[in-house]
Backbone bond lengths (Angstrom), bond angles and torsions (degrees), N, CA, C in turn:
res aa  C-N    CA-C-N  psi(-1)  N-CA   C-N-CA  omega(-1)  CA-C   N-CA-C  phi
1 M - - - 1.435 - - 1.531 111.21 -
2 Q 1.275 118.51 115.93 1.423 122.58 -176.33 1.535 110.63 -79.21
3 G 1.314 118.48 143.52 1.488 123.46 176.85 1.557 112.09 86.10
4 V 1.389 120.46 9.05 1.411 121.39 177.66 1.511 109.44 -116.27
5 L 1.372 115.67 127.06 1.465 121.55 173.78 1.501 107.55 -93.72
6 R 1.388 114.40 128.09 1.440 120.93 179.09 1.479 109.80 -116.81
7 M 1.400 117.42 150.07 1.430 121.94 -178.73 1.501 106.94 -133.16
8 Q 1.318 118.32 136.88 1.425 122.56 177.59 1.462 110.61 -82.12
9 T 1.344 117.45 129.98 1.461 120.78 -178.18 1.538 109.30 -128.73
10 G 1.327 111.44 146.30 1.474 120.97 178.52 1.514 111.39 -81.38
11 D 1.271 117.02 -15.44 1.548 122.97 -179.14 1.579 110.72 -63.42
12 M 1.366 115.26 -31.70 1.501 118.72 -175.58 1.514 110.59 -117.56
13 G 1.376 114.19 39.27 1.464 116.97 -179.55 1.433 120.19 69.04
14 G 1.351 115.93 26.06 1.461 121.15 179.22 1.601 112.46 86.87
15 A 1.268 118.17 17.46 1.463 119.62 -175.22 1.569 106.69 -78.08
16 W 1.364 110.48 157.33 1.511 117.46 176.46 1.484 106.34 -91.93
17 V 1.298 117.02 119.80 1.510 123.61 -175.39 1.480 110.07 -106.71
18 P 1.300 119.24 131.83 1.503 119.23 175.59 1.547 111.10 -63.68
19 M 1.351 121.27 130.69 1.361 126.12 -178.37 1.519 113.90 -109.01
20 F 1.353 114.92 -37.91 1.464 121.65 -178.56 1.534 110.04 -145.72
21 S 1.280 115.89 141.28 1.483 122.47 176.32 1.481 108.31 -124.53
22 S 1.327 121.72 115.23 1.453 122.63 179.67 1.540 109.34 -66.20
23 D 1.322 119.60 -26.80 1.431 118.58 176.42 1.583 114.48 -64.32
24 A 1.382 112.63 -39.60 1.397 119.92 -177.05 1.517 113.90 -83.02
25 H 1.382 115.40 -39.10 1.498 117.36 -173.94 1.483 113.33 -110.13
26 G 1.287 118.07 -18.95 1.444 121.64 -176.01 1.478 117.35 -80.33
27 R 1.269 122.07 174.03 1.422 125.94 174.19 1.519 110.76 -107.31
28 P 1.265 117.67 148.82 1.496 118.95 178.66 1.536 106.57 -62.26
29 G 1.368 113.88 142.92 1.419 118.48 175.65 1.593 115.39 84.26
30 E 1.391 113.29 9.81 1.458 118.04 178.63 1.519 109.85 -117.73
31 V 1.325 114.79 147.41 1.475 122.91 174.59 1.485 108.25 -120.53
32 Y 1.396 116.09 131.81 1.455 119.56 -174.51 1.529 109.36 -110.33
33 W 1.402 115.15 130.91 1.448 121.31 175.93 1.553 107.51 -114.96
34 P 1.331 115.09 105.22 1.466 118.66 179.34 1.573 113.83 -64.70
35 V 1.391 112.01 134.67 1.426 118.20 -179.13 1.531 110.20 -107.10
36 G 1.327 116.70 -39.07 1.487 124.10 -178.91 1.477 114.68 -176.88
37 V 1.377 114.64 168.36 1.418 121.18 174.73 1.470 106.35 -126.24
38 L 1.346 116.61 131.65 1.452 123.77 178.67 1.504 112.38 -141.45
39 G 1.355 117.94 117.43 1.395 119.33 -178.31 1.539 118.76 59.92
40 G 1.313 112.60 33.43 1.508 117.08 -177.05 1.447 115.68 83.09
41 E 1.326 117.39 -0.75 1.511 118.89 -178.99 1.526 106.59 -105.71
42 L 1.367 115.03 137.46 1.507 120.79 177.32 1.525 106.91 -95.25
43 A 1.304 114.95 128.20 1.416 122.95 173.96 1.511 107.03 -100.13
44 C 1.334 119.06 126.91 1.424 120.50 178.13 1.582 113.27 -148.17
45 I 1.269 114.85 165.39 1.471 120.59 177.76 1.536 104.02 -102.27
46 I 1.281 116.28 128.00 1.496 119.76 178.04 1.508 109.44 -102.13
47 C 1.329 112.97 123.22 1.479 118.49 175.27 1.499 112.45 -115.75
48 S 1.333 117.70 162.52 1.456 119.54 172.20 1.475 110.33 -71.79
49 A 1.281 122.68 161.04 1.447 121.93 179.19 1.506 111.98 -69.15
50 A 1.316 116.98 -24.85 1.460 120.54 178.15 1.564 111.75 -69.28
51 A 1.357 117.04 -29.09 1.473 124.01 -179.54 1.521 111.51 -76.01
52 Q 1.298 119.70 -40.38 1.442 129.59 -178.98 1.578 114.30 64.15
53 H 1.288 118.53 -20.50 1.440 121.74 -176.05 1.559 110.72 -154.84
54 P 1.248 121.74 148.02 1.441 122.46 179.90 1.509 112.13 -69.94
55 R 1.328 119.78 144.45 1.400 124.28 173.27 1.495 110.37 -80.16
56 V 1.320 115.88 134.27 1.468 120.81 -177.19 1.520 107.94 -129.90
57 R 1.328 116.25 124.54 1.405 120.75 177.39 1.524 111.58 -74.57
58 R 1.319 118.52 137.59 1.467 121.40 176.45 1.484 110.35 -70.59
59 A 1.355 112.38 142.00 1.494 116.74 175.04 1.534 109.44 -74.13
60 G 1.339 114.11 149.01 1.481 116.53 178.86 1.493 112.61 -70.35
61 C 1.280 119.63 154.91 1.427 122.03 176.89 1.481 113.13 -69.92
62 M 1.259 117.34 141.64 1.449 123.15 179.49 1.529 106.48 -109.38
63 R 1.285 118.46 131.94 1.491 122.36 172.80 1.485 111.47 -100.18
64 R 1.266 114.61 135.73 1.407 119.82 173.67 1.535 110.92 -92.80
65 P 1.312 121.90 130.89 1.443 123.01 -178.70 1.631 107.52 -68.64
66 A 1.316 112.72 140.07 1.468 117.48 174.09 1.450 107.97 -69.57
67 L 1.366 116.82 126.64 1.401 121.22 176.25 1.524 112.99 -103.75
68 P 1.268 123.30 131.40 1.463 121.23 178.89 1.499 112.81 -68.29
69 V 1.260 115.75 135.85 1.496 124.40 179.59 1.539 109.08 -96.60
70 S 1.280 119.65 123.09 1.445 120.39 177.02 1.468 113.82 -109.50
């Protein structure tokens, strides 16, 4: 089933339970990227349907200093 986020729970013997349905709770033209669930609340990134995925900035390169080996 497309557009349904399911979560495995130990309360029901390890069954996968529907947590969110974009058809029931979402708006037309939006794409949802789940980030986490905390206290029964779904945290997600909402994108327009044209974007299809969230934009993520690349992290800068870190350089490790050369340490002399003795």
